[in-house]
N, C-alpha and C positions, 0 to 999 in steps of 0.2 A: 482876517478870517472869512469875512463875507466875500471878499474878492476871490479867495481861493475856492470857496464853494461855488461861486458863479462861474469861474473858469472851468471847474470840474464838470458842472452841468453843461456848459457850452461845448466842451470837448466830447462828452458822451453823446450829446445831440448830433454833433457833426459826424462822429464816427458811425452812429447808427444810420445817418442819412446816406453815407457812402457804403454801408455794408451791403453786400450782394446776397440775395437769397440763394440758397444752395442749388436749386435747379438752374437758375441763371448762370451761376458759377460753373456748373458742370456742362450745361448745354451751350455756353458761350454765346447766348443770345438766341440762336435758332437751333443749331445742331452741332455737336462736337464729339469726336471720337477720342477715347482714352484707352490705353493699354495697361495691363498689369506691369508694374516695374519689373524689368528684367526680360520681358518678352522681346524676342528678335525674330522677325519673319524669316522663314526659310522655305526652300523649294520642297523639302521633304515633308513628312507628316508632322503635325503639331505635337507639342510635348505637354504632358500633364501640367496643369497650372497656367497654361497659356489662356488668356482671355482678352477680349476686346469689348468695350462698352461704348455704345453710341447713345448719348443722352440727347433727347429732343425736347424743346420747350413746348411746341404745339404740333400734334397733341402731346401732352405730358407723358412721355414714355421713355424707356430705355431698351435698346436692342442689345441683348447679351449674346456674345459668341464665345463659347467655351470649348476647350479641347477635351474630348472624351474618347479614350482608346485610340488616339492618333487621328481622329477626324473631328471636324468642327460641328458643333450642335448649336443651333440658333433659337433663341426665344425672345419674345417681345413682352415686356411687362409694363403695366400702367405704373406711373410714379406720382407720388404726392409729396408735399413738403410738410415739415413740422417744426415747431419751435417750443422749447420748454426749458426752464431753469437755466437760461443763458446759453443753451446749446441749440443748434439748428441742424437740420438734416433732411434726408429723403427716405421714403418708404417704397420698396419695390420687392417683388419676389417673396413676399411674406416676411420680410425683415425690415427693421427700422435701423437706419444708419445715421450716425453723426458724421457730418462732413467737415473736415478740417484741412485748411491749406497748410502745407509744410514747406520749409525752406529747402533749397537744393542741397544744403549742408547736412540735412537730416540723413542719418545712415541708410534708412530704408529707401530714400529717394535716389541714391547712387548718382548724385550730381545733376539729376533732371530738374530744370528750372521750374517747370509746371508740374507740381506734385501735390496730390491730395490723399488723405487717408479717409477711408470709409470704415467706421467701427460700429459693429452692431450694438444696439442698446439692449439692456436687459428687458425681457418680456414677461418676467415673473414665472415662466415655466422652466427655464434652464439658466444655468450660470455660464454656459458656454458662450464665448464671443468669437466673432470672426472679424479679421482685419484685412482690408483690401487696399493696397497702395497702387494708385493710378498715376499715369503721366501721359502727356501728349506733346 
């Protein structure tokens, strides 16, 4: 019994030592570009729903490029990390997102090996949630 408990504690400590904070995961150390799952670059105008997110570790920010009316609109948002109740995530653009790595077998990932889900967390003002699936 004690041995099982010690093994559980050792495993938890090892797992947390290797856990990557959400900004490092998204920024890939320095800077990393992610696209919305399903986005394919084209020579013509962009399509509704197309988006590109470039996460940067220093300064902690995300450059968001979203398609609006067939043209790209770009904004730069400061980003912070958070951790609560066993969940971790990032906050930017006025929303708090839980960051979760998904396997390529997840239906939303469509076979993309590097896939994350950003899910807005309740803010007490609305029940509406937003989910963004990103790949790179």
